[in-house]
C-alpha positions in Angstrom: 56.2 93.8 152.1 56.1 94.5 148.3 56.2 91.7 145.8 59.5 91.1 144.1 60.2 90.6 140.4 61.9 87.4 139.4 65.2 89.3 138.9 64.9 91.0 142.3 64.2 87.7 143.9 67.3 86.2 142.2 69.4 89.1 143.6 67.9 88.6 147.1 68.9 84.9 147.0 72.5 86.0 146.3 72.4 88.6 149.1 71.0 86.1 151.5 73.8 83.7 150.6 76.6 86.3 150.7 75.2 88.3 153.7 76.8 91.5 152.4 78.1 92.4 149.0 79.1 95.2 146.6 77.3 95.2 143.2 80.4 93.6 141.6 80.2 90.7 144.1 76.6 90.2 143.2 77.5 90.3 139.5 80.0 87.5 140.0 77.4 85.2 141.4 75.0 85.6 138.5 75.5 82.7 136.2 72.9 83.1 133.4 71.5 86.3 131.8 74.1 88.7 133.4 72.6 92.2 133.4 74.7 95.2 132.6 76.4 96.6 135.8 74.2 99.7 135.8 71.1 97.6 135.4 72.1 95.4 138.3 72.9 98.5 140.4 69.4 99.9 139.6 67.8 96.5 140.7 69.7 96.7 144.0 68.6 100.3 144.6 65.0 99.2 143.9 65.4 96.5 146.5 66.5 99.2 148.9 63.5 101.4 148.1 61.2 98.4 148.7 62.8 97.9 152.1 64.5 94.6 151.4 68.1 95.8 151.4 70.2 98.3 153.4 73.7 99.5 152.8 76.9 100.8 154.3 78.5 103.6 152.4 82.3 103.6 151.7 82.7 106.9 149.9 80.7 106.6 146.7 80.6 102.8 147.0 77.8 100.9 148.8 78.0 97.5 150.4 74.5 96.0 150.5 73.0 93.6 153.0 69.5 92.1 153.4 67.1 93.7 155.8 64.4 91.1 155.3 65.4 87.6 156.3 64.9 84.7 154.0 62.6 83.1 156.6 60.3 86.2 156.7 60.2 86.3 152.9 59.6 82.6 152.6 56.6 82.9 155.1 55.1 85.8 153.1 55.7 84.1 149.7 54.2 80.8 150.9 51.2 82.5 152.5 50.5 84.4 149.3 50.9 81.3 147.2 48.6 79.2 149.5 46.0 82.0 149.5 46.1 82.5 145.7 46.5 78.9 144.4 45.1 76.7 147.2 42.1 78.6 148.5 44.0 79.4 151.8 44.0 75.6 152.5 47.2 73.8 153.6 45.2 70.5 153.0 44.8 71.5 149.4 48.5 72.3 149.2 49.6 68.9 150.6 47.0 67.1 148.5 48.4 68.8 145.4 51.9 67.5 146.2 50.6 64.0 146.9 48.6 63.9 143.6 51.7 65.1 141.7 53.7 62.4 143.5 56.1 65.0 144.9 55.6 63.8 148.5 55.7 60.2 149.8 53.6 58.5 152.5 56.8 58.3 154.6 57.3 62.1 154.3 53.6 62.6 155.2 54.1 60.5 158.3 57.1 62.6 159.3 55.0 65.7 158.9 52.3 64.2 161.1 54.9 63.4 163.7 56.1 67.0 163.7 52.5 68.2 164.1 51.9 65.8 166.9 55.0 66.9 168.8 53.9 70.6 168.6 50.6 69.8 170.4 
């Protein structure tokens, strides 16, 4: 699975939300920094070439849909981030959030309960 640019990831978020869309539908969802229609069309075609997006042709018009699920992308993204920034350690990841006060003791207890139930 190839890495996505920030703009490609933004477009994928829209496609995951819409499930299928024409370029004009994607354009309507972009709030800030709207690209030119042709630029957006190129980004979508790049996503197709990378294997993230498929399409159904209606004459010269294409309706695009995600091939890679958000769950699979999330798993790949998180594994890469943990490997790169936390020495492949989930403990380091959780410690980071605890130190940054982004996770509470109650939330950590809930996580422990989830882990215990899986055993």
